[in-house]
C-alpha positions as CSV (number, residue, x, y, z in Angstrom):
1,M,86.9,109.1,115.6
2,Y,88.2,112.2,116.9
3,H,92.2,113.1,116.3
4,K,94.5,114.9,119.2
5,L,96.1,118.1,118.0
6,A,99.8,117.8,117.9
7,K,100.0,121.3,119.9
8,P,97.2,122.2,121.8
9,V,95.7,125.4,120.8
10,N,96.2,128.0,123.7
11,Y,93.4,130.8,122.4
12,Q,94.5,133.4,125.4
13,D,98.0,133.6,123.5
14,E,96.3,135.5,120.7
15,Y,95.6,138.8,120.7
16,I,92.1,139.9,120.3
17,V,93.0,143.0,118.0
18,T,95.0,140.9,115.8
19,F,92.4,138.0,115.9
20,F,90.0,140.5,114.4
21,N,92.3,142.2,112.1
22,L,90.4,144.3,109.4
23,S,92.9,145.0,106.5
24,D,92.7,146.7,103.0
25,D,93.5,143.7,101.3
26,I,90.4,143.8,98.9
27,D,92.3,144.9,96.2
28,T,94.6,141.8,96.3
29,D,91.4,139.7,97.2
30,I,89.9,141.3,93.7
31,L,92.6,140.8,91.7
32,H,93.1,137.6,92.5
33,Y,89.3,136.4,91.6
34,Q,89.8,138.2,88.1
35,N,92.7,136.0,87.8
36,V,90.9,133.1,88.6
37,V,88.0,134.1,86.4
38,A,90.4,134.9,83.1
39,H,92.2,131.6,84.0
40,I,88.7,129.7,83.9
41,R,87.7,131.4,81.3
42,F,90.8,130.4,79.2
43,N,90.2,126.4,79.9
44,E,87.0,127.2,78.5
45,I,88.1,128.6,75.1
46,E,91.0,126.3,75.1
47,S,88.7,123.5,75.5
48,I,86.9,124.9,72.6
49,V,89.7,124.9,70.4
50,E,91.0,121.7,71.0
51,K,87.6,120.2,70.0
52,I,87.4,122.2,66.8
53,A,90.9,123.4,65.5
54,S,93.4,121.6,63.9
55,D,96.8,120.7,65.9
56,K,98.4,123.7,64.0
57,E,95.6,125.6,64.9
58,H,95.5,125.1,68.7
59,F,99.3,125.6,68.4
60,I,98.7,128.8,67.0
61,F,96.6,129.5,69.7
62,L,98.7,128.7,72.4
63,L,101.3,130.7,71.0
64,L,99.4,133.6,70.9
65,S,97.9,133.3,74.5
66,E,101.3,133.0,75.4
67,G,102.0,136.5,74.1
68,K,103.5,135.7,71.1
69,T,103.6,138.3,68.0
70,Y,102.2,137.2,64.9
71,K,105.7,137.3,63.4
72,E,106.7,135.2,65.8
73,V,104.2,132.7,65.1
74,G,105.3,132.8,61.7
75,K,108.7,132.2,62.4
76,C,107.4,129.0,64.4
77,F,106.1,127.7,61.1
78,N,108.9,129.1,58.8
79,L,106.6,131.4,56.9
80,S,107.9,135.0,56.2
81,G,105.7,138.1,56.0
């Protein structure tokens, strides 16, 4: 079954120059790819930590991954150093 478009596409409205537009957005694509790879890597590490670590160790891992310092993590557990 085919669906009708709400508004017909008029390809003549599109300028050929903008349709085949080349830009310098490669750097943002690379950064996006690196962020995706880093996110996947973090998820894999977190999965391993969840399997082998205690709840306390997992919580410490999450705090450190958020950029907390060891001193800040210690304060969460009422430790002094």
